[in-house]
C-alpha positions, 0 to 999 in steps of 0.5 A, a space after each residue: 605139503 608144498 606144490 609145483 607152479 607151472 612155469 614156462 621159461 622156454 617151452 610154453 607147451 612143455 610142462 603140464 599137471 596130471 588130470 585133476 578136477 577144478 579147482 587146481 591141484 598142483 603136482 607135489 614136488 617138496 616138503 620143504 617150507 617156502 614163502 611166495 614172493 608178492 607181485 605186482 598186481 594190475 586188473 587185467 582190463 580188455 583193450 589195455 591187457 588183453 584183446 577179444 576178437 570174435 569171427 577172427 578166421 574168414 573160414 575157420 570150419 576149413 581151418 578145423 577140418 584141416 587140422 582134424 585131418 592131420 595124420 602126423 601129431 606129436 603126443 603128450 601126456 598121457 600117451 607118452 612120457 611128455 609132461 604137456 597134455 593131449 596132442 599137438 602139431 605145427 603150423 595150425 594156419 597157413 602163411 596167408 592166415 597167419 599173416 592176416 593174424 599178425 596184421 590183426 595183432 599189431 592193429 589190436 596192440 599198437 606194435 609196429 611189428 610182431 616177430 616169432 623170437 628165438 635164443 642164440 641156441 635156437 630155442 623158440 616157442 611153439 607159435 602157431 601149434 594147434 593143441 587137442 586136449 581131452 578132459 582127462 588129459 590136462 588140468 589148469 596150471 597158472 604160468 606166464 610165457 618167457 619174456 625173453 621169447 614173447 611179448 604177446 601170446 593169443 589163443 584161437 578157439 577152433 571147437 564149435 561144441 566146447 562148452 563156455 567154461 574151458 576158455 582161458 582165465 588170468 590168475 593172481 596170487 592167493 598169499 599164505 595169510 589169505 591176502 590176495 597178491 599180483 599178477 605180472 611178472 616184471 623185469 629182470 625176471 623172465 617168468 613165474 617161477 623166477 619172479 616168485 623165487 621158487 618153483 614150489 608154492 603152497 596148495 591154492 596159492 592162485 585164484 581166478 581173477 578174469 575169465 574169457 570164455 571159450 567161443 568157436 572162432 574167438 581170438 584172444 590176445 594178452 600180454 604174455 607176463 599176466 599169470 594165466 591158464 586154460 580154464 578147463 579141458 573138454 571131451 573123449 574123442 579127438 572131434 570133441 576135445 578142446 581144440 586151440 591154436 597158440 601163437 607167440 610174438 615178439 614186439 
């Protein structure tokens, strides 16, 4: 039995799997046999591949309150026919807050400049977007972000009451033989599906490698071509759910 991976080519918030418990369970899409191409592997290392900044915002409570006070949300699964989970809204941060974040990302990564990229057709990633996803609305989905649209991505955790196990994980392949494979998508491929040569993989094709804990006002910046996913979601009521702002930069 084969299952689909979560590949994100142009809209990183547009694809999500139906609710399922940990460990990951992928949506069945095909019964045709397939093999998974091995990817290169490099152990995700803090300060080289990802960066963690605690106390990232000077007033995270005000940002959270502003997000919770919003009345206009775009709804995903299970409220509409969309396949991305929970609800979302743009912008999460105001211009001044976002400018300070851009400067911090340049400082961390060594990039001279970061910007939001878009294609000639006007397609861009959901940058500076707040996501609110409950425990019954989403599931883990290993993926990479589109390398033609971003080099670095980030998540900013915005709920003080969400447990640490609901952070972000980096994954690597588990090959059909049981041997561990890689975790990085390299050019000319732009996303995980292209790199694997197929959107359909066997169950349990990814294994958690490194986990970064959820912590209120923590910013996690990472190279977008690493296989990653939210580790888990949390909460039933809006104020209790996993809240995070997501960002995508070209550099």
